[in-house]
C-alpha positions as CSV (number, residue, x, y, z in Angstrom):
1,X,58.8,162.2,76.1
2,X,59.7,162.7,79.7
3,X,57.3,161.9,82.5
4,X,56.2,164.4,85.1
5,X,55.4,167.1,82.6
6,X,52.9,169.0,84.7
7,X,51.1,171.1,82.0
8,X,50.2,169.8,78.6
9,X,50.7,173.2,76.7
10,X,52.7,176.3,77.2
11,X,49.8,177.8,79.0
12,X,47.1,176.3,81.3
13,X,43.9,178.4,81.3
14,X,43.4,179.7,84.8
15,X,40.1,181.4,84.1
16,X,38.7,183.5,86.9
17,X,36.8,181.6,89.5
18,X,38.5,178.3,88.5
19,X,41.2,176.6,90.5
20,X,41.4,178.4,93.8
21,X,44.7,179.1,95.4
22,X,45.4,176.9,98.4
23,X,48.5,177.2,100.7
24,X,50.6,174.1,100.6
25,X,53.1,175.1,103.2
26,X,52.7,173.4,106.5
27,X,50.4,170.7,105.0
28,X,51.4,167.3,106.5
29,X,51.1,164.8,103.8
30,X,51.4,161.6,105.9
31,X,47.6,161.1,106.2
32,X,46.9,161.8,102.6
33,X,49.8,159.7,101.4
34,X,48.4,156.7,103.2
35,X,44.9,157.1,101.8
36,X,44.9,159.1,98.5
37,X,46.8,159.7,95.4
38,X,47.9,163.3,95.1
39,X,50.0,163.1,92.0
40,X,47.8,165.5,90.0
41,X,48.4,169.2,90.7
42,X,44.9,170.2,89.8
43,X,42.7,170.8,92.9
44,X,39.8,169.2,91.2
45,X,41.6,165.9,90.3
46,X,38.7,163.7,91.5
47,X,35.8,165.9,90.4
48,X,33.6,164.1,88.0
49,X,35.0,160.7,88.9
50,X,32.8,158.0,90.4
51,X,35.5,156.8,92.8
52,X,38.3,158.0,95.0
53,X,41.7,156.3,94.6
54,X,43.1,154.8,97.8
55,X,45.9,152.4,98.6
56,X,45.8,149.5,101.1
57,X,48.6,148.6,103.6
58,X,50.4,146.6,100.8
59,X,50.3,149.4,98.3
60,X,47.5,148.0,96.2
61,X,45.4,150.6,94.4
62,X,41.7,150.4,95.2
63,X,38.8,152.5,94.1
64,X,36.2,153.6,96.7
65,X,32.8,154.9,95.6
66,X,32.6,158.6,96.3
67,X,29.5,158.2,98.4
68,X,31.2,155.6,100.5
69,X,34.2,157.8,101.0
70,X,32.0,160.8,101.8
71,X,29.9,158.8,104.3
72,X,32.4,156.7,106.1
73,X,36.0,157.7,105.4
74,X,36.0,161.5,105.4
75,X,34.0,161.9,108.6
76,X,36.4,159.7,110.5
77,X,39.4,161.6,109.1
78,X,37.9,164.9,110.4
79,X,37.2,163.3,113.8
80,X,40.8,161.9,114.1
81,X,42.3,165.3,113.1
82,X,40.0,167.4,115.3
83,X,42.8,168.7,117.6
84,X,45.7,168.5,115.1
85,X,45.8,171.6,112.9
86,X,48.2,170.1,110.3
87,X,46.2,166.9,109.9
88,X,42.9,168.7,109.8
89,X,44.2,171.1,107.1
90,X,45.4,168.1,105.0
91,X,42.0,166.5,105.4
92,X,40.2,169.7,104.4
93,X,42.4,170.2,101.3
94,X,41.8,166.7,100.2
95,X,38.0,167.0,100.6
96,X,38.1,170.3,98.6
97,X,40.0,168.6,95.9
98,X,37.3,165.9,95.8
99,X,34.5,168.4,95.7
100,X,33.2,167.8,99.2
101,X,33.0,171.4,100.2
102,X,29.8,171.2,102.3
103,X,31.2,168.3,104.3
104,X,34.2,170.2,105.5
105,X,32.7,173.7,106.3
106,X,32.4,172.9,110.0
107,X,36.0,171.6,109.9
108,X,37.3,174.8,108.4
109,X,35.7,176.6,111.3
110,X,37.4,174.3,113.7
111,X,40.7,174.9,112.0
112,X,40.0,178.6,112.3
113,X,39.9,178.1,116.1
114,X,43.1,175.9,116.6
115,X,45.5,176.8,113.8
116,X,48.6,178.8,114.8
117,X,49.1,179.7,111.1
118,X,46.5,182.4,110.5
119,X,47.2,182.8,106.8
120,X,46.5,179.1,106.2
121,X,43.3,178.8,108.2
122,X,41.8,182.1,106.9
123,X,42.6,181.1,103.3
124,X,41.2,177.6,103.4
125,X,38.0,178.7,105.2
126,X,37.6,181.5,102.7
127,X,38.0,179.1,99.8
128,X,35.4,176.7,101.3
129,X,32.9,179.4,101.8
130,X,33.5,180.7,98.3
131,X,33.1,177.3,96.8
132,X,29.9,176.8,98.8
133,X,28.5,180.0,97.3
134,X,28.7,182.1,100.5
135,X,30.4,185.1,98.9
136,X,29.7,187.3,101.9
137,X,31.1,184.9,104.4
138,X,34.2,184.4,102.3
139,X,34.7,188.1,101.9
140,X,34.5,188.6,105.7
141,X,37.1,185.9,106.4
142,X,39.6,187.1,103.8
143,X,39.1,190.8,104.8
144,X,39.5,189.9,108.4
145,X,42.9,188.4,107.8
146,X,44.1,191.5,105.8
147,X,42.9,193.8,108.5
148,X,44.4,191.9,111.4
149,X,47.7,190.6,109.8
150,X,48.4,192.8,106.8
151,X,48.9,191.9,103.1
152,X,49.3,188.3,102.0
153,X,49.7,187.3,98.4
154,X,47.6,184.1,98.6
155,X,44.8,185.8,100.6
156,X,44.7,188.7,98.1
157,X,44.6,186.2,95.2
158,X,41.5,184.6,96.7
159,X,40.0,188.0,97.4
160,X,40.5,188.8,93.7
161,X,38.7,185.6,92.8
162,X,35.9,186.6,95.1
163,X,35.7,190.0,93.4
164,X,35.6,188.3,90.0
165,X,32.7,186.1,91.2
166,X,30.8,189.3,92.1
167,X,31.5,190.7,88.6
168,X,33.9,193.4,89.8
169,X,36.4,192.8,87.0
170,X,38.5,196.0,87.2
171,X,38.8,195.7,91.0
172,X,39.6,192.0,90.8
173,X,42.4,192.6,88.3
174,X,43.9,195.4,90.5
175,X,43.7,193.1,93.5
176,X,45.4,190.3,91.5
177,X,48.3,192.5,90.6
178,X,48.6,193.6,94.2
179,X,48.7,189.9,95.2
180,X,51.5,189.3,92.7
181,X,53.4,192.2,94.0
182,X,53.5,190.6,97.4
183,X,54.1,187.1,96.1
184,X,55.0,186.9,92.4
185,X,55.5,183.1,92.7
186,X,51.9,182.0,93.1
187,X,51.3,179.7,90.1
188,X,47.6,180.1,90.0
189,X,47.8,183.9,90.3
190,X,50.5,184.1,87.7
191,X,48.6,182.0,85.1
192,X,45.4,183.9,85.8
193,X,47.2,187.2,85.2
194,X,48.7,185.8,82.0
195,X,45.2,184.6,80.9
196,X,43.7,188.0,81.2
197,X,46.4,189.5,79.0
198,X,46.3,186.7,76.5
199,X,42.5,187.3,76.0
200,X,43.3,190.9,75.2
201,X,46.5,190.6,73.1
202,X,47.1,186.9,72.3
203,X,50.3,185.1,73.1
204,X,52.3,188.3,72.9
205,X,50.2,189.8,75.7
206,X,50.7,186.6,77.7
207,X,54.5,186.7,77.6
208,X,54.6,190.4,78.2
209,X,52.5,189.9,81.3
210,X,54.8,187.1,82.5
211,X,57.8,189.3,81.9
212,X,56.2,192.1,84.0
213,X,55.8,189.7,86.9
214,X,59.4,188.5,86.5
215,X,60.6,192.0,87.2
216,X,59.0,192.0,90.7
217,X,61.5,191.5,93.6
218,X,61.9,187.9,94.7
219,X,60.3,186.4,91.6
220,X,61.3,183.0,90.3
221,X,58.2,181.2,89.0
222,X,57.7,183.6,86.1
223,X,61.3,182.8,85.0
224,X,60.3,179.1,84.8
225,X,57.7,180.0,82.3
226,X,59.9,182.3,80.4
227,X,62.5,179.5,80.2
228,X,59.9,177.2,78.8
229,X,59.2,179.7,76.1
230,X,62.9,180.1,75.4
231,X,63.3,176.3,75.0
232,X,60.4,176.2,72.5
233,X,62.2,178.9,70.5
234,X,65.4,176.7,70.8
235,X,67.2,179.4,72.8
236,X,68.9,177.0,75.2
237,X,71.4,179.5,76.5
238,X,68.7,181.9,77.6
239,X,66.8,179.0,79.3
240,X,70.0,178.1,81.1
241,X,70.4,181.7,82.3
242,X,66.8,181.7,83.6
243,X,67.2,178.3,85.3
244,X,70.3,179.5,87.1
245,X,68.3,182.3,88.6
246,X,65.5,180.0,89.6
247,X,67.8,177.4,91.2
248,X,69.6,180.1,93.2
249,X,66.2,181.3,94.5
250,X,63.9,178.3,94.8
251,X,65.5,174.9,94.1
252,X,63.6,173.3,97.0
253,X,60.2,174.6,96.0
254,X,57.9,171.6,95.2
255,X,57.5,171.8,91.4
256,X,60.6,173.6,90.3
257,X,62.8,170.7,89.5
258,X,59.9,168.8,88.0
259,X,59.1,171.7,85.6
260,X,62.7,172.3,84.6
261,X,63.4,168.6,83.9
262,X,60.1,168.1,82.1
263,X,60.5,171.1,79.9
264,X,64.1,170.2,79.0
265,X,63.1,166.7,78.3
266,X,60.1,167.5,76.2
267,X,62.2,169.8,74.1
268,X,64.8,167.1,73.5
269,X,67.5,168.1,76.0
270,X,68.0,164.9,77.9
271,X,71.7,165.6,78.7
272,X,70.8,169.0,80.1
273,X,68.2,167.3,82.4
274,X,71.1,165.4,83.9
275,X,73.5,168.4,83.9
276,X,71.1,171.0,85.4
277,X,68.8,169.0,87.6
278,X,70.9,166.0,88.4
279,X,73.4,167.7,90.7
280,X,70.5,169.4,92.7
281,X,68.0,166.7,93.0
282,X,67.6,164.7,96.2
283,X,64.8,162.1,96.3
284,X,63.9,162.7,100.0
285,X,63.7,166.5,99.5
286,X,62.3,167.1,96.1
287,X,59.3,166.1,94.0
288,X,59.6,162.5,92.9
289,X,58.2,163.4,89.5
290,X,61.4,165.2,88.8
291,X,63.1,162.0,89.7
292,X,61.0,160.2,87.1
293,X,62.2,162.7,84.5
294,X,65.8,162.1,85.6
295,X,65.3,158.4,85.1
296,X,64.0,159.0,81.6
297,X,67.0,161.1,80.9
298,X,69.3,158.3,82.1
299,X,67.5,155.8,79.9
300,X,67.9,158.1,76.9
301,X,71.6,158.6,77.6
302,X,72.1,154.9,78.3
303,X,73.3,155.5,81.9
304,X,72.5,152.1,83.3
305,X,74.4,152.2,86.6
306,X,73.5,155.8,87.6
307,X,69.9,155.3,86.5
308,X,69.4,152.2,88.6
309,X,70.9,153.9,91.6
310,X,68.4,156.7,91.4
311,X,65.6,154.1,90.7
312,X,66.4,152.4,93.9
313,X,66.2,155.6,95.8
314,X,62.8,156.5,94.4
315,X,61.4,153.0,95.1
316,X,62.7,153.4,98.7
317,X,60.4,156.4,99.1
318,X,57.5,153.8,99.3
319,X,55.1,155.9,97.2
320,X,52.4,153.5,96.1
321,X,51.0,156.1,93.7
322,X,54.2,156.1,91.7
323,X,55.0,152.4,91.9
324,X,53.5,151.3,88.6
325,X,55.4,154.1,86.8
326,X,58.6,153.1,88.6
327,X,58.2,149.5,87.6
328,X,57.6,150.5,84.0
329,X,60.9,152.4,84.0
330,X,62.6,149.5,85.9
331,X,61.6,147.2,83.1
332,X,63.1,149.6,80.6
333,X,66.4,149.4,82.5
334,X,66.0,145.7,82.4
335,X,65.7,145.8,78.6
336,X,69.0,147.7,78.6
337,X,70.6,145.0,80.6
338,X,69.3,142.3,78.3
339,X,70.6,144.2,75.3
340,X,74.1,143.9,76.6
341,X,76.0,141.0,75.3
342,X,76.0,137.9,77.5
343,X,79.6,136.9,78.3
344,X,80.4,133.6,76.5
345,X,82.9,131.0,77.7
346,X,86.2,130.9,75.9
347,X,88.1,127.8,74.7
348,X,90.4,128.0,77.8
349,X,87.3,128.4,80.1
350,X,84.8,125.7,78.8
351,X,81.4,125.2,80.4
352,X,81.8,123.0,83.5
353,X,78.4,121.5,84.4
354,X,77.7,120.5,88.0
355,X,74.5,119.2,89.6
356,X,72.5,121.2,92.1
357,X,70.2,119.2,94.4
358,X,67.3,120.7,96.2
359,X,66.2,118.4,99.0
360,X,63.4,120.8,100.3
361,X,60.9,123.0,98.6
362,X,62.7,126.2,97.4
363,X,60.6,128.3,99.8
364,X,62.4,126.5,102.7
365,X,65.8,127.5,101.4
366,X,67.6,130.5,102.8
367,X,66.0,130.0,106.2
368,X,69.2,129.0,108.0
369,X,68.2,125.3,108.0
370,X,65.3,125.3,110.5
371,X,65.5,121.6,111.4
372,X,62.7,122.2,113.9
373,X,60.3,123.0,111.1
374,X,60.1,119.6,109.4
375,X,62.2,117.3,111.6
376,X,60.6,114.0,110.7
377,X,62.8,113.2,107.7
378,X,65.9,115.0,108.7
379,X,69.0,113.1,107.6
380,X,67.0,110.6,105.4
381,X,67.6,110.5,101.7
382,X,65.1,111.3,99.0
383,X,62.8,108.6,97.7
384,X,62.0,110.3,94.4
385,X,64.3,112.5,92.3
386,X,62.7,115.0,89.9
387,X,65.1,116.0,87.2
388,X,65.0,119.3,85.3
389,X,63.2,118.9,82.0
390,X,64.7,119.2,78.6
391,X,63.5,121.9,76.2
392,X,63.3,120.0,72.8
393,X,61.7,122.9,71.0
394,X,63.2,123.1,67.5
395,X,64.7,120.3,65.4
396,X,68.3,121.5,65.4
397,X,70.2,122.2,68.6
398,X,72.7,125.0,68.8
399,X,76.1,124.7,70.3
400,X,76.2,125.2,74.1
401,X,76.1,128.9,75.0
402,X,75.2,131.2,77.9
403,X,71.7,132.9,77.3
404,X,69.3,135.0,79.3
405,X,66.5,133.1,81.1
406,X,63.2,132.8,79.2
407,X,59.7,131.6,80.1
408,X,60.2,128.1,78.7
409,X,63.6,127.7,80.2
410,X,62.3,128.7,83.6
411,X,59.4,126.2,83.3
412,X,61.9,123.3,82.7
413,X,62.9,123.9,86.3
414,X,59.8,125.3,88.0
415,X,57.5,122.4,86.9
416,X,59.6,119.6,88.4
417,X,60.1,121.8,91.5
418,X,56.4,122.1,91.9
419,X,55.7,118.4,91.3
420,X,58.4,117.5,93.8
421,X,57.1,119.8,96.6
422,X,53.5,118.7,95.9
423,X,54.4,115.0,96.0
424,X,56.2,115.6,99.3
425,X,53.4,117.6,100.9
426,X,50.5,115.4,99.6
427,X,52.0,111.9,99.9
428,X,54.7,112.3,102.5
429,X,57.3,110.8,100.3
430,X,60.7,112.5,100.5
431,X,61.7,114.2,97.2
432,X,64.5,116.1,95.7
433,X,65.0,118.1,92.5
434,X,68.2,117.7,90.4
435,X,69.3,120.6,88.2
436,X,72.4,120.9,86.0
437,X,74.1,124.3,86.3
438,X,77.3,126.1,85.4
439,X,78.9,127.8,88.3
440,X,79.0,131.5,87.7
441,X,76.5,131.4,84.9
442,X,73.4,129.5,86.2
443,X,71.1,126.6,85.3
444,X,71.6,124.6,82.1
445,X,68.7,123.8,79.8
446,X,69.3,120.7,77.8
447,X,68.1,120.5,74.2
448,X,67.8,116.7,74.4
449,X,66.0,114.4,76.8
450,X,68.2,112.9,79.5
451,X,69.9,109.6,78.5
452,X,68.7,106.7,80.7
453,X,72.1,106.2,82.2
454,X,72.3,109.9,83.1
455,X,68.8,109.7,84.7
456,X,69.9,106.8,87.0
457,X,73.2,108.5,87.8
458,X,71.6,111.8,88.7
459,X,68.9,110.2,90.8
460,X,71.7,109.0,93.2
461,X,70.3,106.7,95.9
462,X,66.7,107.6,95.2
463,X,64.8,104.5,94.1
464,X,62.5,106.5,91.8
465,X,63.0,109.3,89.3
466,X,60.9,111.6,87.1
467,X,62.4,113.0,83.9
468,X,60.8,114.6,80.9
469,X,60.8,117.3,78.3
470,X,58.9,120.4,77.0
471,X,58.2,121.0,73.3
472,X,56.9,124.4,72.3
473,X,57.4,124.1,68.6
474,X,53.7,123.6,67.8
475,X,50.6,125.6,68.5
476,X,50.4,124.0,72.0
477,X,53.1,123.2,74.6
478,X,53.7,119.5,74.9
479,X,54.8,118.1,78.2
480,X,56.2,114.6,78.4
481,X,57.1,113.0,81.8
482,X,58.4,109.5,82.6
483,X,58.5,107.8,86.0
484,X,61.5,105.5,86.4
485,X,62.3,102.6,88.7
486,X,66.0,103.2,89.3
487,X,66.6,99.9,91.0
488,X,65.3,97.8,88.1
489,X,66.2,100.5,85.6
490,X,62.9,100.4,83.8
491,X,60.3,103.0,82.9
492,X,57.2,102.6,85.0
493,X,54.9,104.9,83.0
494,X,54.9,107.8,80.6
495,X,52.6,110.9,80.8
496,X,52.0,113.0,77.7
497,X,50.0,116.3,77.9
498,X,49.5,119.2,75.5
499,X,48.2,122.6,76.6
500,X,47.7,126.2,75.6
501,X,49.0,128.9,77.9
502,X,45.5,129.3,79.4
503,X,45.5,125.6,80.3
504,X,48.8,125.7,82.3
505,X,47.1,125.6,85.8
506,X,44.8,122.7,84.8
507,X,47.5,120.7,83.1
508,X,49.9,121.0,86.0
509,X,47.2,119.8,88.4
510,X,46.5,116.8,86.1
511,X,50.2,116.0,86.0
512,X,50.4,116.2,89.8
513,X,47.4,113.8,90.1
514,X,48.7,111.3,87.5
515,X,52.1,111.1,89.3
516,X,50.5,110.4,92.6
517,X,48.4,107.7,91.1
518,X,51.4,106.2,89.4
519,X,53.2,106.2,92.7
520,X,50.1,104.5,94.2
521,X,50.4,107.2,97.0
522,X,47.4,108.0,99.0
523,X,46.8,111.7,98.6
524,X,46.6,113.8,101.8
525,X,45.0,116.7,99.9
526,X,41.6,116.0,101.3
527,X,42.8,116.5,104.8
528,X,44.7,119.7,104.0
529,X,43.4,123.3,103.7
530,X,43.0,123.8,100.0
531,X,43.9,127.5,100.4
532,X,47.4,126.3,101.2
533,X,48.1,125.1,97.6
534,X,47.8,127.0,94.4
535,X,44.6,126.6,92.4
536,X,44.2,126.7,88.7
537,X,44.2,130.5,88.6
538,X,47.2,130.9,90.8
539,X,49.3,128.2,89.3
540,X,51.1,130.3,86.5
541,X,52.2,132.9,89.1
542,X,53.2,130.2,91.6
543,X,55.4,128.5,89.0
544,X,56.9,131.8,88.0
545,X,57.8,132.5,91.7
546,X,59.3,129.1,92.1
547,X,61.7,129.9,89.3
548,X,62.5,133.3,90.7
549,X,63.1,131.9,94.2
550,X,65.5,129.3,92.6
551,X,67.4,132.1,90.9
552,X,67.9,134.0,94.2
553,X,69.0,130.9,96.0
554,X,71.6,130.2,93.3
555,X,72.9,133.7,93.6
556,X,73.0,133.3,97.4
557,X,75.0,130.1,97.0
558,X,77.4,131.5,94.4
559,X,76.1,129.3,91.5
560,X,75.0,132.5,89.7
561,X,77.1,135.7,89.9
562,X,75.2,138.7,91.1
563,X,76.1,140.7,88.0
564,X,74.6,137.9,85.9
565,X,71.2,138.3,87.5
566,X,68.7,140.7,86.1
567,X,65.1,141.5,87.0
568,X,65.6,141.1,90.8
569,X,62.9,143.8,91.6
570,X,60.3,142.0,89.5
571,X,61.1,138.8,91.3
572,X,60.2,140.2,94.7
573,X,57.2,142.0,93.3
574,X,55.8,138.7,91.7
575,X,56.2,136.9,95.0
576,X,54.4,139.7,96.9
577,X,51.6,139.5,94.3
578,X,51.5,135.7,95.0
579,X,51.2,136.4,98.8
580,X,48.2,138.7,98.1
581,X,46.6,136.2,95.7
582,X,46.9,133.4,98.3
583,X,46.5,135.2,101.6
584,X,45.9,132.1,103.8
585,X,48.8,130.0,102.4
586,X,52.2,129.7,104.2
587,X,54.4,128.8,101.3
588,X,54.0,132.2,99.4
589,X,54.8,134.1,102.5
590,X,57.9,132.1,103.2
591,X,58.9,132.4,99.5
592,X,58.6,136.2,99.6
593,X,60.2,136.8,103.0
594,X,62.8,134.2,102.4
595,X,63.7,135.8,99.0
596,X,64.2,139.2,100.8
597,X,66.4,137.5,103.4
598,X,68.5,136.0,100.5
599,X,68.8,139.5,98.9
600,X,70.0,140.8,102.3
601,X,72.5,138.0,102.6
602,X,74.1,138.5,99.1
603,X,74.3,142.3,99.6
604,X,71.4,143.5,97.4
605,X,69.9,147.0,97.8
606,X,66.7,146.2,96.0
607,X,65.3,143.9,98.7
608,X,65.0,146.9,101.1
609,X,62.4,148.5,98.8
610,X,60.0,145.9,100.0
611,X,60.5,146.6,103.7
612,X,57.0,148.0,104.3
613,X,55.0,145.0,103.0
614,X,57.5,142.6,104.6
615,X,57.1,144.1,108.0
616,X,53.3,144.3,107.5
617,X,53.2,140.6,106.9
618,X,55.2,139.9,110.0
619,X,53.0,142.3,112.1
620,X,49.8,140.7,110.8
621,X,50.9,137.3,112.1
622,X,49.7,137.1,115.7
623,X,49.8,133.3,116.3
624,X,53.0,132.8,118.4
625,X,53.1,129.1,117.6
626,X,52.9,129.5,113.8
627,X,55.9,128.8,111.6
628,X,55.8,132.4,110.3
629,X,55.9,133.9,113.7
630,X,58.7,131.6,114.9
631,X,60.7,132.3,111.7
632,X,60.1,136.1,112.0
633,X,63.4,136.9,113.7
634,X,65.3,135.8,110.5
635,X,63.2,138.2,108.4
636,X,63.3,141.0,110.9
637,X,67.1,140.8,110.9
638,X,67.1,142.0,107.3
639,X,65.2,145.2,108.1
640,X,65.2,146.2,111.7
641,X,67.9,144.9,114.1
642,X,66.1,146.4,117.1
643,X,62.9,144.5,116.4
644,X,65.0,141.4,115.5
645,X,66.5,141.5,119.0
646,X,63.1,141.9,120.7
647,X,61.4,139.1,118.8
648,X,64.4,136.8,119.2
649,X,64.6,137.4,123.0
650,X,60.8,136.9,123.3
651,X,61.0,133.5,121.6
652,X,64.2,132.5,123.4
653,X,62.4,132.8,126.7
654,X,60.5,129.6,126.0
655,X,62.4,128.0,123.2
656,X,63.9,124.5,123.6
657,X,65.8,122.0,121.5
658,X,66.4,122.5,117.8
659,X,64.3,125.7,117.8
660,X,66.4,127.3,120.5
661,X,69.6,126.3,118.7
662,X,68.3,127.8,115.5
663,X,67.4,131.1,117.2
664,X,70.9,131.3,118.8
665,X,72.5,130.6,115.4
666,X,70.8,133.8,114.0
667,X,72.8,135.9,116.4
668,X,76.0,134.4,115.2
669,X,75.3,134.6,111.5
């Protein structure tokens, strides 16, 4: 079933006195988009709920208690919008949707004074007065507009609701028809009119009423409903004819493309969604829910490339209220990618394995070699080499092949990467990580532990090495590590741990501690801010992000082909989640921002979807001597060349030595 289907049945009951008609034209959505989710079309979306949905500056969904919103947020909104008619109207509409009518009555009077759109300010004040029970006041406001400015469909509709509230049924129905004659495309008025006739004559009366409104000059919304009815009768050609009329008249109206795409999809016409709506839809102009429907149609039709292009455009809208749904669809496209056959080497193109050596934590890669950041050991070789682990799960080993990355395969790399960076940070010993890889395909996971000769060979000049394996064949995951003295070619010690998935964080910390003890290295952890390193709860996500960061680095360096990488969007999202889980730590910020810089370097489009949180992180850093602030020109270069130039010049004014050389190299890159 396609997403974005606005109504759950062929008819939504619009009983008299229910959803009041509010003008949406001229409503600036910027303020509400920042604070509230307006996905639902129902004006009473938050009524009956204990909380109001809001989004923070990083797009995280939060729930604020209604009383808290009413007491602290709404009053400030109204104060801030006091002299801005568009913003004030938006705040009032939001409050009416939330049921805070009494709180905005004074604001509707203020809008009445400053608004240059008389239809809008009269209507919203009339609605507020009617909702508050002041029928006389509402009648005066609505009648005042009609006397001064003449007929208006939306004003007359609300006047009809007022008459219905007074029990003047015949007069109300006559006014409702008059409202439709002036504007036959008011959804609430149309459905109310249909409801009246359905109560009298059933569904036949409903559709006869809709057809009568469709005969009025300038009508297009009734045709949308008639097309829905045609689709449910399997009369596709009739629906096409009606849609042609609607698109000629009202393709840019807010809900038109959403309803067309939703109705076609819900009736099984995915290809028609693409043929009818696809050529018209523009993400920056039209309802993004119609875009979700198009994405579903692309999925059903197997259109991987076209669908992902549209997915990127919708992500770039930076709509936090849609982000979860977009990620769900993104994962479905990822499943399509995974389902495609992975290219295998041929006999004349055998797998050629090479060694990739990481001499710094992965979150320092892709930063254009900032020698000024950790200059003490520059040019010195590693003391300890951590080798990628083997995955010995299963008694029989298959022939070498190219496969998609899985969780256990990723852990064979991310665990030694973590142990290497932790050893470096906590003991001061220089470390490296050695990973076998096939150029063009990616890292290699061995099914057998490293032979001793291979361990000493891969360790190079490092006097110590750590190797090991993972075994997931039992109920628990077994981790076996060995510390080697490469000079004497002997095993110093062996560590053996078993863990359940819930024990991953604890086990990794225990391994880290045991390795430091085996090295007889004094831990510097007590002198460090513990917020800077992942705790037990953050460890699984941290390890996941190390693996993702490695993948992006290997794409940047050409070890992995771009077309062989999948799940790029999820990689960035996981790193952003890590930043928010560890807000005081530097490494997650460098990992996330550095990953986006890598995406920029290898020509990705996906990285740009994370522009807003990236710039927010940079803006939040105010310490001009911090590593993040000094590195910020590199990150700004990926998003905003003007701000890049300003920040680079600001830092160049006082920069010296290696830092100055690094800044100057950014301009040349």
